[in-house]
Each structure stands twice: as structure tokens, then as C-alpha cells.
C-alpha positions in Angstrom: 0.0 -0.1 -0.2 1.3 3.6 -1.1 2.0 6.4 1.5 -0.5 9.4 0.7 1.2 12.1 -0.7 2.8 14.7 1.4 0.4 18.1 1.2 2.7 20.8 1.6 1.4 24.0 3.1 1.1 26.5 0.7 3.4 29.6 0.6 2.3 33.7 0.9 3.3 35.8 -2.1 3.5 39.2 -2.5 3.1 40.0 -6.6 3.7 43.5 -6.3 6.3 45.0 -3.8 5.2 44.3 0.0 4.5 47.4 1.6 6.6 46.1 5.1 9.6 44.3 3.6 11.1 43.4 7.1 8.1 41.8 7.6 7.4 40.2 4.5 10.9 38.8 4.4 10.4 37.0 7.7 7.0 35.5 6.8 8.0 34.0 3.3 11.2 32.6 5.4 9.2 30.7 7.9 6.6 29.7 5.2 9.6 28.2 3.3 11.3 26.5 6.0 7.7 25.0 7.0 7.5 23.9 3.9 10.5 21.9 3.6 10.2 20.8 6.6 6.6 19.3 5.9 8.3 17.4 2.8 9.9 15.5 5.8 13.5 17.1 5.2 15.8 19.9 7.2 16.6 23.0 5.9 20.0 22.4 6.6 19.3 18.8 4.7 18.5 20.7 1.6 21.2 22.8 1.8 24.1 20.0 1.9 22.8 18.8 -0.9 23.3 21.7 -3.1 26.5 22.7 -1.0 28.3 19.5 -1.9 27.6 19.8 -5.7 28.4 23.4 -5.8 31.9 22.7 -3.8 32.4 19.8 -6.5 32.0 22.2 -9.4 34.2 25.1 -7.7 37.2 22.4 -6.7 36.9 21.3 -10.4 37.4 24.6 -11.4 39.5 26.5 -9.3 42.2 22.9 -9.9 41.8 24.0 -13.7 42.9 27.5 -12.9 45.8 26.5 -11.3 46.8 24.2 -14.3 46.2 26.9 -16.9 43.7 25.4 -18.6 40.8 27.0 -20.1 37.5 27.2 -17.7 35.2 29.7 -19.9 33.6 27.1 -23.1 34.4 28.7 -26.8 32.9 27.8 -30.1 33.4 29.5 -33.5 30.3 30.8 -34.9 30.6 28.8 -38.2 30.0 25.8 -36.3 26.7 27.3 -34.5 25.9 28.5 -38.2 26.5 24.9 -39.9 25.3 23.0 -36.6 28.4 21.0 -36.0 28.9 22.4 -32.1 30.1 19.0 -30.9 27.9 17.2 -28.1 31.1 17.9 -25.8 31.3 21.7 -26.0 27.1 21.6 -25.5 27.9 19.7 -22.4 30.3 22.1 -20.9 28.3 24.9 -21.8 25.3 23.8 -20.3 27.6 23.0 -17.3 29.1 26.1 -17.1 26.5 28.3 -18.4 28.9 31.0 -20.3 30.0 31.2 -23.2 32.1 32.7 -26.0 31.8 32.9 -29.7 34.6 33.4 -31.9 33.8 35.1 -34.9 30.5 36.0 -34.2 30.7 38.7 -36.6 33.4 39.8 -38.9 36.3 41.5 -37.2 35.6 44.4 -39.8 32.2 44.6 -39.2 32.8 44.8 -35.6 35.4 47.6 -36.0 33.1 49.5 -38.6 30.2 49.6 -36.2 32.5 50.7 -33.3 33.2 53.8 -35.8 30.2 54.1 -36.4 29.0 55.1 -32.8 31.8 57.2 -32.5 30.7 59.4 -35.1 26.7 58.9 -34.2 27.8 60.4 -31.0 30.0 63.0 -31.9 27.8 63.6 -34.2 24.7 64.7 -32.5 26.9 66.8 -29.9 26.7 63.7 -27.0 29.3 65.0 -24.9 28.1 68.6 -25.0 25.2 67.4 -23.9 25.6 64.6 -21.4 24.6 65.0 -17.7 26.2 62.2 -16.2 25.2 58.5 -14.8 21.6 58.1 -15.2 22.1 55.2 -12.5 23.9 54.7 -9.5 25.0 51.3 -10.3 26.9 52.0 -13.8 27.6 55.0 -12.4 30.0 53.2 -9.8 32.6 52.6 -12.7 34.1 56.0 -12.5 34.9 56.8 -16.3 33.5 59.7 -17.9 31.5 58.0 -19.4 32.0 54.1 -19.3 28.7 53.1 -20.4 26.5 55.4 -23.3 23.1 55.6 -22.3 22.1 55.7 -26.2 20.1 52.5 -27.5 19.1 53.3 -31.3 22.6 53.9 -33.2 22.4 52.3 -36.7 25.1 50.2 -35.6 23.4 48.3 -32.2 20.1 48.0 -34.4 22.0 46.4 -37.2 23.5 44.0 -34.8 20.4 43.3 -32.7 18.6 42.2 -35.9 21.3 40.5 -38.1 21.1 36.9 -39.4 24.4 36.3 -37.6 22.8 37.3 -34.5 19.2 36.0 -34.3 21.4 32.4 -35.1 23.5 32.5 -31.9 20.3 33.6 -30.0 18.5 30.4 -31.1 21.1 28.0 -30.8 21.8 29.6 -27.0 17.6 29.5 -26.2 17.5 25.8 -27.4 20.0 24.9 -24.4 16.5 25.5 -22.3 13.7 23.4 -22.1 11.4 25.5 -23.7 8.2 23.5 -23.9 6.8 21.7 -20.7 3.4 20.5 -19.9 1.7 21.0 -23.4 3.0 24.8 -22.9 5.8 26.5 -24.8 7.0 29.3 -22.7 9.1 30.8 -25.2 9.9 31.3 -29.0 13.6 29.7 -29.3 13.7 30.9 -32.9 12.3 34.4 -32.1 14.1 37.2 -30.3 12.4 40.7 -28.7 15.7 42.6 -29.8 15.7 43.6 -26.0 17.5 47.2 -26.2 20.4 48.0 -24.1 23.6 50.2 -23.9 26.7 50.5 -25.3 30.4 50.6 -23.2 33.5 52.1 -24.7 36.2 52.4 -22.0 39.3 54.3 -23.4 42.9 53.5 -23.2 44.3 54.7 -19.9 41.3 54.6 -18.2 41.0 53.8 -14.4 37.6 51.8 -13.8 36.3 50.6 -10.5 34.6 48.1 -11.9 31.2 46.1 -10.9 30.9 44.2 -7.9 29.5 40.3 -8.1 25.6 40.4 -9.1 22.9 38.7 -10.6 20.6 40.0 -12.3 17.2 37.9 -12.7 15.2 39.8 -10.0 15.6 40.6 -6.1 12.9 39.3 -3.1 10.7 38.8 -5.7 12.4 35.5 -6.4 11.1 34.2 -3.5 7.6 36.1 -2.9 6.1 36.2 -6.5 3.6 33.1 -7.3 5.4 32.7 -10.8 9.1 32.5 -9.2 7.5 30.4 -6.5 6.5 27.7 -9.3 9.8 27.9 -11.0 12.3 27.2 -8.5 9.5 25.2 -6.6 12.0 22.1 -6.1 14.3 23.9 -4.2 11.5 24.2 -1.4 9.4 21.3 -1.7 11.9 18.1 -0.7 12.7 17.6 -4.3 16.0 19.8 -4.8 18.0 17.0 -6.5 15.4 17.7 -9.5 16.1 21.4 -9.5 17.3 22.2 -13.2 18.4 25.8 -14.4 17.6 25.2 -17.9 14.1 24.6 -17.0 11.9 28.0 -18.5 8.4 27.0 -17.0 6.8 29.8 -15.4 10.1 32.0 -15.8 8.4 33.8 -18.9 5.6 35.1 -17.0 6.4 36.3 -13.9 7.8 40.3 -13.3 10.5 41.4 -11.3 9.5 44.4 -8.7 9.6 47.4 -10.1 13.1 49.5 -9.0 15.7 51.3 -10.8 17.5 48.1 -11.4 14.7 45.5 -12.6 14.8 44.0 -16.2 11.0 43.6 -17.3 12.1 40.9 -20.0 13.1 37.5 -19.7 16.9 36.8 -21.0 18.0 33.0 -21.5 21.3 34.8 -21.4 23.0 38.2 -21.1 25.8 38.6 -23.5 27.7 41.3 -25.3 29.4 42.0 -28.6 32.7 43.1 -28.9 33.8 45.9 -30.9 37.4 46.2 -30.1 39.5 43.3 -28.7 40.2 43.2 -24.9 42.9 41.2 -23.3 42.1 39.2 -20.2 43.4 41.2 -17.6 42.3 44.6 -18.7 39.0 45.1 -16.3 37.1 42.6 -18.1 33.9 40.5 -17.0 34.1 37.3 -14.7 31.4 34.8 -13.9 31.1 32.1 -11.4 31.0 29.5 -14.4 28.2 27.0 -12.5 24.6 26.8 -13.8 23.1 25.8 -11.0 24.3 28.3 -8.9 21.2 29.8 -8.0 19.9 26.9 -5.9 22.5 27.7 -3.3 21.8 31.5 -3.5 18.1 31.2 -3.1 18.7 28.7 -0.1 21.3 30.5 1.6 19.0 33.1 3.5 17.1 30.0 5.3 20.1 28.7 7.2 20.1 30.2 11.0 23.2 32.3 11.0 21.0 34.9 8.6 18.8 37.3 10.5 15.0 36.6 10.1 14.6 39.8 8.1 17.4 39.7 5.7 18.2 37.8 2.8 22.2 37.7 2.5 21.1 41.6 1.4 19.1 40.9 -1.2 16.9 43.7 -1.2 14.6 45.9 -3.9 16.2 48.9 -6.1 19.4 47.1 -5.8 21.0 44.6 -8.2 21.2 41.2 -6.1 24.6 41.0 -4.3 27.1 38.3 -4.1 29.6 38.9 -0.9 32.3 37.3 0.4 30.5 37.3 4.0 27.4 35.0 3.0 29.1 33.2 -0.3 32.4 32.6 0.1 32.3 29.2 -1.5 31.1 30.5 -4.7 33.1 33.4 -4.8 36.1 31.2 -5.0 35.3 30.4 -8.5 35.0 33.7 -10.1 36.7 33.4 -13.8 37.1 36.1 -16.1 36.8 35.9 -19.8 39.4 34.8 -22.0 41.3 37.0 -24.5 38.7 38.2 -26.9 38.8 39.8 -30.6 36.6 42.5 -31.9 33.7 40.7 -33.4 33.7 37.8 -30.8 30.5 37.2 -28.3 30.3 37.0 -24.8 27.4 35.0 -23.0 26.3 34.0 -19.3 22.9 32.5 -18.1 20.6 34.9 -16.8 20.8 33.4 -13.2 25.1 33.5 -13.2 27.3 35.3 -10.9 29.2 38.1 -13.0 31.3 41.3 -12.3 33.5 43.3 -14.1 37.2 43.5 -12.6 38.5 47.4 -12.0 41.1 48.5 -14.1 43.9 50.8 -14.0 45.4 52.4 -16.7 43.6 50.0 -19.2 45.5 49.2 -22.4 43.8 49.6 -25.5 39.9 50.2 -25.8 37.2 48.3 -24.0 34.2 48.7 -26.5 30.9 46.4 -26.3 27.5 46.4 -27.7 25.0 44.9 -25.1 22.7 42.5 -26.7 21.5 39.1 -24.5 19.0 36.3 -26.3 15.6 37.4 -24.7 13.1 35.0 -26.9 9.3 36.2 -27.5 7.3 35.2 -24.9 4.7 36.4 -22.6 7.1 38.8 -20.5 8.7 39.7 -23.5 5.9 40.6 -25.8 4.7 42.9 -23.3 7.3 45.0 -22.8 7.8 44.9 -26.5 4.7 47.4 -26.7 7.1 49.8 -24.5 10.7 49.3 -26.3 8.2 50.1 -30.1 7.3 53.6 -28.6 10.5 54.2 -27.3 12.2 53.1 -30.4 9.8 55.3 -32.4 10.4 58.4 -30.8 13.9 57.9 -29.9 13.1 57.5 -26.1 15.3 55.5 -23.5 13.6 52.6 -23.1 11.2 52.5 -19.7 14.0 49.9 -18.0 16.7 52.1 -18.1 17.3 55.9 -16.9 15.0 58.4 -18.8 17.8 60.9 -20.1 16.1 60.6 -23.8 19.5 62.1 -25.8 18.3 60.5 -28.9 14.9 62.0 -29.4 16.1 64.9 -31.5 18.9 62.7 -33.0 18.1 62.8 -37.0 19.7 60.0 -37.9 19.2 57.6 -35.7 17.8 54.3 -37.1 14.8 54.4 -38.6 11.6 52.2 -38.9 12.1 52.1 -43.0 15.3 49.7 -42.3 14.0 47.2 -40.0 14.2 43.7 -41.6 11.9 40.9 -40.9 14.0 39.9 -37.8 13.5 43.5 -36.7 10.0 43.8 -37.3 9.0 40.7 -35.4 11.1 41.8 -32.6 9.5 44.8 -32.0 5.7 42.8 -32.5 5.6 44.5 -35.9 5.0 41.2 -37.8 
């Protein structure tokens, strides 16, 4: 005679930012602990399962780093286009959660786009009108400016709607389980053209970098109903089944509003290099463990964390990762290899990442931020706002309302949209 299934207690949820954050944190932590206990396990037992797996990954990464072995997976664009990426390369991508695509664009094309960006901003007197960082987080890097709040240059839009970009995005999207229980959570072959900014960092720059963090949300990851469903296995006694590549419920929930929110669901964050960059010149680092989110989500439930604290996670700030709460993860922080103009760099949307400081930078450090943000309910809704921003030259609503390009006559025109661009904006 089989045992009756265990009925787990329901979780409280706040689909809008709670009015009393400390009280909401105390309530959700108590509820999550009770849910784990009802499954027949303790928080410590569940966390130990995750921690053991993470420790094994960290030890492998640090050992390989000591030997000078590559950590970041690398594939050639030609193999993505031809469908000849090896099973071993795919397995490494899924394990590490990050990727460098060599030759994503021809070097000459990338460098031409870099020149076009300079002509675009100079020709429209950007530096005369520049009012300083519009966002406290990127303002911390200290360059003047390093992050350009520019979205609608011909270079950016040409890259976003190019066939080469669409092929790489589709390849990355297909690493996810995008259909389950009869629901297609996103269309892997259609991107929403999520508009982001430009980084141009000149030789000789002193830049403060960016601390370790991640961007898929903040307190909403524990508190909203969609995210509670997405991460259910962490709290219902089936933590061994947690899958960082499962899209179910990830494409319908939203982040709490704030200055660092992202309205879109991104399978991968990414950028395309417009200049050569050496690995020791203030570059991107990640914790290349695709399943590290399980550790981050469970860590606040351990008894050494105050009941009104989520290891420093709160609204209106990025999700922080620190030596105080996450020393094991920080051991694995690993930088990208050298990249050339035309290469692209990608990391799973839940991945811890940072940018190291640099003093007297050698060479340029120029990128266009372009993620993989497949068509799904959440991204379709945001696309309506993106369309309005595109047509008026405004800053997209996820970003500070700076609107430099509204009067710029040579921004990318609707007449220049191809089929991919029109689909990405919801026009076809």
C-alpha cells in the first residue's frame, strides 16, 4: 500500500512589492522553512545537497585554473551556423552556463560599427549634452562616461536584427527546456530585440569595475507566485530535481519595479565586442556554475542569517553576492579569455558576474550589450513599450529617462527594419 502524498503548506506571495519589507521577509522565510520541513527534510539537509554539488564544481574550476586550463567554453560561430557544435561543447556550455562565440561577426564589421558609434555620438554633440550617469549602479565604474545611454544607433540595431545574431540567440535559447506540460514558454527562434546600452572604455582608463551580482530579480524571486513555481523544487523536498535550464513559469512572472529591474526574460545576458580586449584589462568575470542559483536561494534560510535579511537582497538594488554570505561561490569567480572585435560573450541569466577594476587600461574596451531575450508573454508585453521608445528615440522604460536621442536625425529608422527587426518589435 503506497503512502499518501504529502500536502505541503501554501506559500504567501506578494505580486507587488510588499509595503513592509522586513515583515514580508520574516513571513516568507518562515513559510519556506515550514514547507521544507513538511517534505520530511530540514533546511540544513536540503542546503547540504546543493552545497556538496557546488563545492565539487568549485574545486574542479579552481584546480583547472591553477593548471592554466581554460574555464570558459569557446565555440566558433561557423560551427553554430553549420550545426556542427560538438556534444562535448554543448555539455560544457550547459555545465558552465557561459560561452564565448569566436568570429560571431567579421572583425572588420565590428570595428566599423565601433567607428559608426563614435560618429553617431560625436555628430549629435553627445558629450556636450551629457549630464552624467543616470543610474547609480553603472555610475560606480567611475569613467566619464563608460556606459553610453544610447540605444538606437544604426550600429546597435544592425547588430540586433542581423541573421548572425539570430542564429546564435536561437542556439543559446535551445539549451533551455522551453516547452513543458503542453506549454511553450517561449519561442526559441524569435528574439524580442531587448535594447540596451553601449560601453566604450578608452586606453588609459581607471575604472572601478562592478561588484559580484546577478540580475534575474531581487526579493521577487522568493515572493512572487510565478517565481515560487519556477523554483519550487528547492523548497518542496525534491531539490535534486532542480534544473537551471527549465523555463517553466520564468517567462510570465515579473521583477518588482525599481531602478535595476529588467522587464524582459533573458535566457542569456551578453555583449558583442567592438574592440580587442585582453583577459587582464578589467573584463567580465562569472561564477561559471549553471546551478549556483539553488545555493543563493536557499542560503538565507540557514540559521546564521537574521530573520529579516535575505543575505543583503532587497529592492532597488542588484542581487549582491559577497564573501560574507557566499564565500564558496566567490572562489570560482573566473574571467573571460582574450577576445577580439567581433567575438561575443554570453552568460546564463541567473549567473553571478562582475567586472574587475582596471588601472591605466591597455587598449579599448568597447561592447554592444545584446542579450538573448526570446519571444514570450513577458517580453511581448515589454515590446510594446520598446516600440514606443524606438519610434520616438526615447530611452527604454527599463533604463533612466535620459532621452538623448529624441532629436537625433540619424538614429535607426523604422524603414531600416528587416523581418527579424519587425518581429522583435512585435510589428509582424
